[in-house]
VEXDO-57258 format. One record per residue: x, y, z of N, C-alpha, C in turn; residue in one letter. Coordinates in steps of 0.2 Angstrom, whole numbers, padded with zeros to 4 digits, always signed. Last residue first. Example, Ala and Ser with C-alpha at 12.3 -4.5 7.8 and 13.67 -1.06 7.14 Angstrom:
BEGIN
+0064-0011+0035+0068-0005+0036+0064+0000+0039S;+0066-0028+0039+0062-0022+0039+0066-0016+0039A;
//
This chain:
BEGIN
+0470+0525+0602+0470+0518+0602+0476+0515+0606G;+0474+0538+0601+0469+0536+0606+0469+0529+0607A;+0483+0538+0591+0486+0539+0598+0481+0537+0603A;+0474+0535+0581+0480+0531+0582+0483+0532+0589E;+0466+0546+0580+0463+0539+0583+0469+0534+0584R;+0466+0562+0584+0471+0557+0582+0469+0550+0584N;+0454+0573+0578+0456+0568+0583+0461+0563+0580V;+0450+0584+0570+0457+0584+0572+0459+0578+0577A;+0436+0581+0568+0441+0582+0562+0448+0581+0564F;+0426+0579+0576+0431+0575+0577+0436+0575+0571D;+0416+0589+0572+0419+0589+0579+0425+0585+0580A;+0419+0595+0555+0416+0590+0560+0420+0590+0567P;+0419+0613+0552+0422+0606+0552+0419+0601+0556P;+0407+0622+0544+0410+0621+0550+0413+0614+0550T;+0411+0625+0526+0406+0623+0532+0410+0622+0538P;+0420+0639+0520+0418+0633+0520+0414+0631+0526G;+0435+0650+0519+0428+0649+0519+0426+0641+0518W;+0448+0648+0524+0445+0655+0522+0438+0655+0522V;+0455+0638+0537+0451+0639+0531+0449+0646+0530Y;+0468+0639+0546+0463+0633+0544+0460+0634+0537F;+0474+0650+0550+0478+0644+0549+0474+0638+0546A;+0468+0661+0554+0471+0661+0548+0474+0655+0546D;+0465+0658+0567+0459+0659+0563+0462+0659+0556E;+0478+0658+0573+0474+0652+0572+0468+0653+0567L;+0490+0668+0565+0485+0667+0570+0481+0661+0568P;+0506+0662+0559+0499+0664+0558+0495+0663+0563H;+0521+0665+0554+0518+0662+0560+0511+0665+0560D;+0529+0661+0538+0525+0665+0543+0522+0661+0548G;+0543+0661+0526+0538+0658+0531+0535+0663+0535S;+0546+0665+0510+0546+0668+0517+0540+0665+0521T;+0555+0655+0499+0548+0656+0502+0549+0660+0509W;+0565+0657+0487+0565+0657+0494+0559+0659+0497D;+0565+0649+0471+0562+0654+0475+0563+0652+0483H;+0569+0639+0462+0574+0645+0463+0571+0651+0468D;+0559+0630+0462+0566+0628+0465+0570+0634+0466V;+0544+0637+0468+0548+0635+0463+0555+0634+0466P;+0530+0632+0476+0536+0635+0478+0542+0633+0473I;+0512+0635+0475+0518+0631+0472+0525+0635+0474Y;+0496+0632+0482+0502+0636+0480+0508+0632+0479D;+0484+0621+0474+0488+0623+0480+0494+0627+0477I;+0473+0617+0465+0476+0624+0465+0480+0626+0471D;+0463+0605+0475+0465+0609+0468+0468+0615+0470A;+0460+0589+0482+0463+0596+0482+0464+0599+0475S;+0452+0578+0492+0452+0581+0485+0454+0588+0485Y;+0459+0569+0505+0457+0575+0503+0457+0576+0495E;+0454+0557+0517+0457+0558+0511+0454+0565+0508S;+0457+0554+0535+0454+0558+0529+0458+0557+0523W;+0454+0542+0548+0458+0547+0544+0454+0550+0539S;+0444+0533+0552+0444+0539+0555+0449+0544+0552G;+0444+0521+0545+0447+0521+0551+0448+0528+0555W;+0438+0522+0532+0434+0518+0537+0438+0518+0544P;+0439+0540+0530+0440+0533+0528+0437+0529+0533D;+0430+0555+0525+0433+0551+0531+0433+0543+0529R;+0436+0567+0514+0431+0561+0515+0434+0557+0520V;+0436+0584+0511+0439+0579+0514+0433+0573+0515Y;+0439+0596+0498+0434+0592+0501+0437+0586+0504H;+0446+0612+0494+0447+0605+0496+0440+0602+0498F;+0459+0623+0486+0452+0621+0487+0451+0614+0490Y;+0474+0630+0494+0470+0625+0490+0463+0625+0491N;+0482+0638+0501+0477+0641+0497+0473+0636+0493S;+0493+0637+0510+0493+0633+0504+0488+0635+0499G;+0483+0643+0522+0490+0641+0521+0490+0635+0516L;+0468+0643+0520+0472+0649+0519+0479+0647+0518V;+0457+0632+0509+0462+0634+0515+0465+0640+0514H;+0440+0632+0506+0447+0634+0504+0451+0635+0510R;+0428+0619+0503+0430+0625+0506+0437+0627+0503G;+0413+0609+0503+0419+0612+0500+0421+0618+0503L;+0419+0600+0518+0420+0603+0512+0413+0605+0509G;+0421+0584+0525+0421+0591+0526+0423+0595+0520W;+0411+0569+0528+0417+0573+0526+0416+0580+0528G;+0402+0555+0525+0405+0558+0530+0411+0562+0528A;+0399+0546+0514+0396+0553+0514+0399+0558+0520A;+0401+0534+0506+0406+0537+0510+0404+0545+0510F;+0392+0527+0497+0391+0526+0504+0396+0530+0509G;+0393+0531+0484+0395+0525+0486+0395+0523+0493Q;+0388+0544+0484+0384+0540+0481+0386+0532+0482D;+0399+0550+0491+0393+0550+0494+0388+0545+0491A;+0409+0550+0481+0410+0546+0487+0403+0545+0491M;+0403+0558+0471+0405+0551+0469+0406+0547+0476Q;+0402+0570+0478+0396+0567+0476+0397+0559+0475M;+0416+0573+0479+0412+0572+0485+0406+0569+0484A;+0419+0574+0465+0422+0568+0469+0418+0567+0476G;+0412+0585+0461+0410+0578+0459+0413+0573+0463L;+0419+0594+0469+0412+0593+0470+0410+0587+0467G;+0432+0593+0463+0431+0592+0470+0424+0590+0472I;+0429+0596+0449+0431+0589+0451+0431+0588+0459D;+0427+0610+0451+0421+0605+0449+0423+0598+0450N;+0439+0614+0454+0435+0614+0459+0429+0610+0457V;+0451+0603+0446+0447+0608+0446+0442+0608+0452S;+0459+0591+0445+0460+0597+0440+0456+0603+0441A;+0467+0586+0461+0463+0585+0455+0463+0591+0451V;+0478+0577+0472+0477+0583+0467+0472+0581+0462D;+0475+0572+0488+0476+0570+0481+0474+0576+0476W;+0482+0569+0504+0479+0574+0500+0480+0572+0492S;+0478+0560+0519+0482+0560+0512+0478+0565+0508L;+0478+0565+0536+0475+0564+0530+0481+0563+0524H;+0484+0560+0549+0478+0564+0548+0475+0563+0542H;+0492+0547+0556+0490+0550+0549+0484+0553+0550L;+0503+0549+0570+0498+0546+0567+0496+0550+0560G;+0511+0551+0586+0511+0551+0579+0505+0548+0576T;+0504+0560+0600+0509+0555+0597+0508+0556+0589G;+0495+0569+0604+0499+0566+0609+0504+0561+0606T;+0497+0583+0592+0493+0578+0596+0497+0575+0601S;+0497+0596+0580+0499+0593+0587+0494+0588+0589R;+0501+0592+0563+0497+0594+0568+0498+0592+0575A;+0512+0595+0549+0511+0592+0556+0506+0596+0560F;+0515+0590+0532+0513+0595+0537+0512+0591+0544A;+0523+0589+0516+0522+0586+0523+0520+0591+0527I;+0524+0597+0506+0524+0590+0504+0522+0586+0510M;+0516+0613+0503+0518+0608+0508+0518+0601+0505H;+0516+0620+0491+0517+0623+0497+0519+0619+0503H;+0525+0608+0480+0519+0612+0482+0521+0615+0489D;+0542+0611+0474+0537+0607+0477+0531+0612+0478S;+0559+0612+0472+0553+0613+0469+0547+0609+0471G;+0569+0607+0480+0570+0606+0473+0563+0608+0469H;+0565+0608+0494+0569+0614+0491+0570+0613+0483I;+0548+0605+0499+0555+0603+0497+0559+0608+0493G;+0540+0611+0514+0541+0610+0507+0548+0608+0505H;+0528+0610+0528+0535+0610+0525+0535+0608+0518M;+0519+0617+0541+0519+0615+0534+0526+0615+0531F;+0510+0615+0556+0516+0618+0552+0516+0614+0546A;+0501+0619+0571+0501+0616+0565+0507+0619+0561I;+0503+0623+0585+0498+0619+0583+0498+0615+0576G;+0512+0632+0589+0514+0626+0591+0508+0621+0589D;+0509+0645+0577+0511+0643+0584+0514+0636+0584G;+0506+0639+0562+0502+0643+0567+0504+0641+0574S;+0517+0641+0548+0514+0638+0554+0509+0642+0557R;+0525+0638+0532+0521+0642+0536+0519+0638+0542D;+0536+0631+0527+0533+0636+0523+0529+0640+0527S;+0552+0625+0531+0546+0628+0534+0543+0632+0529L;+0560+0612+0521+0560+0619+0524+0553+0621+0526R;+0570+0598+0522+0564+0601+0521+0564+0608+0524L;+0581+0590+0525+0582+0596+0521+0576+0599+0519G;+0582+0579+0533+0579+0578+0527+0580+0584+0522L;+0588+0583+0546+0589+0577+0542+0588+0576+0535A;+0583+0596+0548+0590+0594+0549+0592+0588+0546G;+0569+0596+0545+0574+0601+0541+0581+0598+0542E;+0565+0586+0553+0564+0585+0546+0568+0591+0542Y;+0569+0590+0566+0571+0584+0563+0571+0584+0555F;+0563+0603+0567+0570+0602+0568+0572+0596+0565A;+0549+0599+0566+0552+0603+0561+0560+0603+0561L;+0548+0591+0578+0547+0588+0571+0550+0592+0566S;+0550+0600+0588+0555+0595+0587+0554+0591+0581R;+0539+0609+0586+0546+0611+0585+0551+0606+0584N;+0528+0600+0588+0529+0603+0582+0536+0605+0581I;+0526+0585+0596+0530+0592+0597+0532+0594+0590D;+0519+0575+0592+0518+0577+0599+0522+0583+0601S;+0509+0575+0577+0516+0576+0580+0515+0578+0588S;+0501+0568+0563+0501+0571+0570+0508+0571+0573F;+0503+0573+0546+0504+0569+0551+0502+0572+0558L;+0497+0574+0529+0498+0578+0536+0498+0573+0541L;+0505+0573+0513+0502+0570+0519+0503+0574+0525A;+0501+0578+0496+0505+0579+0503+0501+0574+0508H;+0497+0573+0483+0500+0580+0484+0504+0580+0491A;+0497+0560+0472+0497+0562+0479+0501+0569+0480L;+0488+0564+0456+0494+0563+0460+0493+0563+0468R;+0476+0565+0451+0482+0565+0446+0488+0563+0450R;+0460+0557+0453+0465+0561+0455+0472+0560+0451P;+0446+0556+0444+0452+0552+0445+0458+0557+0447R;+0429+0554+0444+0434+0559+0446+0440+0554+0447V;+0420+0547+0431+0422+0546+0437+0428+0551+0438A;+0410+0558+0420+0415+0552+0421+0417+0552+0428P;+0393+0561+0418+0399+0563+0421+0404+0557+0422Q;+0381+0559+0413+0386+0557+0408+0393+0560+0411R;+0371+0562+0422+0372+0555+0420+0378+0553+0416S;+0372+0576+0423+0375+0571+0428+0376+0564+0426R;+0377+0585+0409+0372+0580+0412+0376+0576+0417A;+0386+0601+0412+0385+0594+0409+0380+0590+0412P;+0382+0618+0412+0382+0612+0416+0381+0605+0412A;+0379+0628+0402+0386+0626+0404+0387+0620+0408A;+0372+0632+0387+0370+0628+0394+0377+0626+0396A;+0374+0648+0380+0376+0641+0380+0374+0638+0387T;+0373+0661+0380+0368+0658+0376+0370+0650+0376G;+0390+0666+0383+0383+0667+0383+0379+0663+0378A;+0402+0652+0385+0399+0658+0383+0392+0659+0383P;+0407+0645+0401+0404+0644+0395+0401+0651+0392A;+0422+0644+0409+0416+0648+0409+0413+0647+0402S;+0433+0634+0417+0430+0635+0411+0423+0639+0412V;+0447+0630+0424+0441+0634+0426+0438+0636+0419M;+0459+0619+0430+0455+0620+0425+0449+0624+0427T;+0476+0621+0435+0469+0620+0437+0464+0622+0432M;+0492+0614+0434+0487+0619+0432+0480+0616+0434P;+0505+0614+0446+0500+0610+0443+0494+0614+0441T;+0520+0623+0445+0513+0623+0448+0508+0619+0443K;+0533+0611+0442+0530+0617+0441+0523+0617+0444A;+0537+0599+0445+0543+0604+0444+0540+0611+0442N;+0530+0589+0459+0530+0592+0452+0535+0598+0451P;+0538+0574+0465+0535+0581+0466+0535+0585+0460S;+0545+0564+0460+0538+0563+0458+0534+0570+0461S;+0560+0560+0454+0557+0565+0457+0549+0565+0455K;+0565+0543+0457+0564+0548+0452+0560+0554+0456E;+0576+0539+0471+0570+0539+0467+0569+0544+0462A;+0585+0533+0485+0585+0535+0478+0579+0534+0474V;+0578+0538+0501+0580+0533+0496+0581+0536+0489R;+0575+0538+0517+0578+0542+0512+0581+0537+0507I;+0562+0534+0528+0567+0531+0523+0569+0537+0519E;+0557+0532+0545+0558+0537+0539+0563+0534+0535I;+0546+0527+0557+0551+0525+0553+0551+0529+0546A;+0542+0536+0572+0540+0534+0565+0546+0533+0561L;+0545+0542+0584+0547+0535+0583+0544+0532+0576G;+0545+0555+0585+0539+0551+0588+0540+0544+0586D;+0556+0560+0578+0556+0561+0586+0550+0557+0589P;+0559+0546+0566+0558+0553+0568+0557+0554+0576D;+0572+0535+0563+0566+0536+0566+0565+0544+0568R;+0579+0530+0546+0579+0533+0553+0573+0533+0556L;+0588+0523+0533+0582+0522+0538+0583+0526+0544W;+0592+0524+0517+0594+0526+0523+0588+0527+0528L;+0591+0510+0505+0590+0517+0507+0593+0518+0514G;+0590+0498+0500+0597+0501+0501+0597+0508+0503N;+0578+0487+0506+0580+0493+0503+0587+0495+0505S;+0564+0478+0508+0571+0477+0506+0573+0483+0502E;+0553+0477+0521+0556+0482+0516+0563+0479+0515H;+0548+0467+0530+0545+0468+0523+0548+0473+0518G;+0551+0477+0544+0550+0470+0541+0546+0471+0535P;+0561+0492+0541+0556+0488+0545+0554+0481+0541P;+0579+0492+0541+0573+0493+0537+0567+0489+0541P;+0588+0497+0555+0587+0492+0550+0580+0494+0547A;+0593+0515+0557+0590+0509+0559+0589+0504+0554I;+0605+0527+0563+0602+0523+0557+0599+0517+0560E;+0603+0541+0574+0605+0534+0573+0601+0531+0567A;+0610+0556+0573+0604+0552+0572+0606+0545+0570I;+0621+0565+0575+0620+0560+0580+0613+0556+0579G;+0624+0574+0565+0619+0576+0569+0617+0571+0575R;+0633+0567+0558+0635+0573+0561+0630+0575+0566E;+0625+0557+0552+0630+0555+0557+0632+0561+0561R;+0617+0564+0544+0614+0561+0550+0619+0559+0555V;+0627+0568+0534+0623+0573+0538+0620+0570+0545R;+0631+0557+0529+0636+0561+0533+0632+0565+0537Q;+0620+0553+0522+0623+0548+0527+0628+0552+0532R;+0619+0563+0513+0613+0562+0518+0616+0558+0524F;+0630+0562+0505+0629+0568+0510+0624+0567+0515R;+0627+0550+0499+0633+0550+0503+0632+0556+0508P;+0615+0554+0491+0615+0549+0497+0621+0549+0501M;+0616+0563+0480+0616+0566+0487+0616+0561+0493D;+0616+0555+0469+0623+0558+0471+0622+0561+0477D;+0602+0552+0468+0607+0547+0469+0614+0550+0472E;+0590+0562+0476+0595+0561+0470+0600+0557+0472F;+0576+0555+0485+0582+0559+0484+0586+0558+0478A;+0560+0553+0492+0565+0552+0487+0570+0557+0487G;+0555+0545+0507+0556+0551+0504+0561+0550+0498F;+0543+0536+0515+0549+0535+0511+0549+0542+0507C;+0536+0533+0531+0536+0537+0526+0543+0536+0522L;+0526+0520+0540+0533+0523+0538+0531+0528+0532C;+0514+0517+0546+0519+0513+0547+0526+0516+0545R;+0500+0522+0555+0505+0524+0550+0511+0520+0551L;+0487+0510+0558+0494+0513+0561+0498+0515+0555R;+0474+0500+0564+0476+0505+0559+0482+0509+0562K;+0480+0484+0570+0476+0490+0571+0478+0495+0566E;+0487+0473+0565+0482+0472+0571+0477+0478+0571K;+0487+0474+0547+0490+0475+0554+0485+0474+0559A;+0491+0473+0530+0487+0471+0536+0491+0472+0542E;+0495+0488+0521+0497+0481+0523+0492+0479+0529V;+0496+0499+0508+0492+0497+0514+0494+0490+0515F;+0505+0512+0501+0504+0505+0501+0501+0504+0508R;+0505+0525+0488+0504+0523+0495+0503+0515+0495T;+0510+0527+0475+0510+0533+0480+0510+0530+0487W;+0520+0522+0462+0516+0519+0468+0516+0524+0473R;+0519+0529+0446+0522+0529+0452+0517+0526+0457H;+0514+0530+0433+0517+0523+0435+0519+0523+0442A;+0498+0536+0429+0505+0537+0432+0507+0531+0435H;+0485+0534+0424+0490+0536+0419+0497+0538+0422G;+0478+0538+0440+0477+0536+0433+0482+0539+0428A;+0488+0532+0453+0484+0537+0450+0483+0536+0443T;+0489+0519+0465+0491+0522+0459+0486+0527+0457Y;+0492+0510+0479+0488+0515+0477+0492+0519+0471L;+0492+0493+0484+0496+0498+0482+0491+0503+0478S;+0490+0481+0497+0487+0485+0492+0491+0491+0490L;+0500+0466+0499+0496+0472+0502+0492+0475+0496G;+0509+0457+0494+0506+0456+0500+0501+0461+0503G;+0513+0463+0482+0518+0463+0487+0514+0461+0494D;+0497+0469+0477+0504+0467+0475+0508+0467+0482E;+0482+0474+0470+0485+0469+0475+0492+0467+0473E;+0479+0491+0467+0481+0485+0465+0484+0481+0471R;+0468+0504+0462+0470+0500+0468+0473+0493+0466V;+0468+0520+0457+0470+0513+0454+0472+0509+0460D;+0455+0530+0464+0462+0528+0463+0462+0521+0460L;+0443+0535+0467+0445+0536+0460+0452+0534+0459G;+0436+0532+0478+0439+0539+0478+0442+0540+0471F;+0433+0519+0476+0427+0524+0476+0430+0531+0475A;+0446+0514+0479+0443+0513+0472+0437+0518+0471R;+0446+0517+0492+0451+0521+0488+0449+0519+0480Y;+0436+0509+0498+0436+0516+0499+0440+0519+0494F;+0439+0496+0494+0433+0498+0492+0433+0506+0493A;+0452+0494+0500+0451+0494+0493+0445+0497+0491A;+0448+0496+0514+0453+0500+0511+0452+0500+0503A;+0440+0484+0516+0437+0491+0516+0442+0496+0513P;+0451+0474+0513+0445+0475+0509+0441+0482+0510Q;+0460+0474+0523+0462+0477+0517+0456+0478+0513L;+0460+0477+0540+0456+0473+0535+0458+0477+0528D;+0468+0484+0549+0466+0478+0551+0462+0474+0545P;+0482+0493+0541+0475+0493+0543+0473+0485+0545V;+0496+0503+0540+0494+0496+0542+0486+0497+0544G;+0504+0512+0527+0499+0512+0532+0497+0505+0533V;+0516+0522+0519+0514+0515+0521+0509+0515+0527Q;+0520+0532+0506+0517+0532+0512+0514+0525+0514V;+0533+0538+0496+0528+0532+0497+0526+0533+0505L;+0539+0550+0493+0539+0544+0488+0534+0539+0489D;+0540+0566+0492+0537+0561+0496+0535+0555+0492L;+0555+0573+0485+0548+0570+0485+0546+0566+0491S;+0568+0577+0488+0564+0580+0482+0557+0578+0482H;+0578+0581+0502+0574+0576+0498+0570+0580+0493V;+0593+0591+0501+0586+0590+0503+0583+0585+0499G;+0606+0602+0500+0604+0595+0501+0597+0595+0504L;+0613+0612+0487+0609+0611+0493+0606+0604+0493A;+0620+0614+0475+0623+0614+0481+0619+0614+0487D;+0605+0619+0466+0612+0617+0466+0615+0618+0473P;+0590+0612+0466+0593+0618+0468+0600+0616+0469R;+0583+0605+0451+0586+0604+0457+0589+0610+0459R;+0578+0608+0439+0574+0603+0442+0577+0602+0449V;+0576+0624+0430+0580+0619+0434+0575+0614+0438A;+0567+0624+0414+0568+0626+0421+0572+0621+0425A;+0571+0629+0398+0570+0623+0403+0572+0625+0410I;+0562+0641+0388+0568+0639+0393+0566+0633+0397H;+0556+0638+0371+0557+0641+0378+0563+0639+0382G;+0555+0633+0358+0549+0635+0362+0550+0638+0369G;+0568+0622+0359+0563+0626+0354+0557+0627+0358I;+0577+0626+0374+0575+0621+0369+0570+0625+0364Q;+0591+0630+0384+0585+0632+0381+0583+0626+0376T;+0599+0633+0399+0598+0628+0394+0591+0630+0391M;
//
């Protein structure tokens, strides 16, 4: 199909069954006010709704994340978006694989398909508009011409506002078992891994290098949420923005190997992380990515400061 000015790219892979987006991440925390303060400082649109907090990005109608009150910090569920005509095929697939359907968790009224992953995390497959990008998200890099002062005044810098949720990294007690479930039930595909320590998965209908990733631990939990920004400069400004508001604990600036994105992580009030990310690799809908099993030194970062000693600690499992 064409339009004036060029070709319209496909937005779904024909005759292939798979979720297209990470539609919502829900997290329970013991106090909503610190969550609101942290994510407002991070540059997100935090709204009080449905008895909890919802996280939106500037100019985007999609609700990416929901925080609810709980006795302790705990990843509650992940919701994945699918095309409406694929839902009967998903139901058939999980039945054929002997995966039990579960009732929606308390507070969820949904006609979606609810399952539990191998670590017991509630997973929903539901009809939703595709929020995963249909093309590589552009990164801004501007070099001023000679004879021009390039750096803008710090006093006039606008707040950094992430554009979208890019991915979530979870802890898993068994990487291979998680990969088998998320590929078999949801149709995600392996992008890259490093042995049994970490693995990254993408969507088949066009997505970033990873929509979801897993790091080995003793159980499930949320390691980080990654938020896309427009430039490396925005990553640096975001780190400064958070430090100025009392959230100085973090890791960055650096660049990952697997996914290639530039990053800075900020620790939230419960020991998980939020990542400012720019220029992550993109896997188009018509591209079959060749996955690799990489040595540990190539699985983490190309350059950057030494990570904090507790960067990989799963505080949910420890609790």
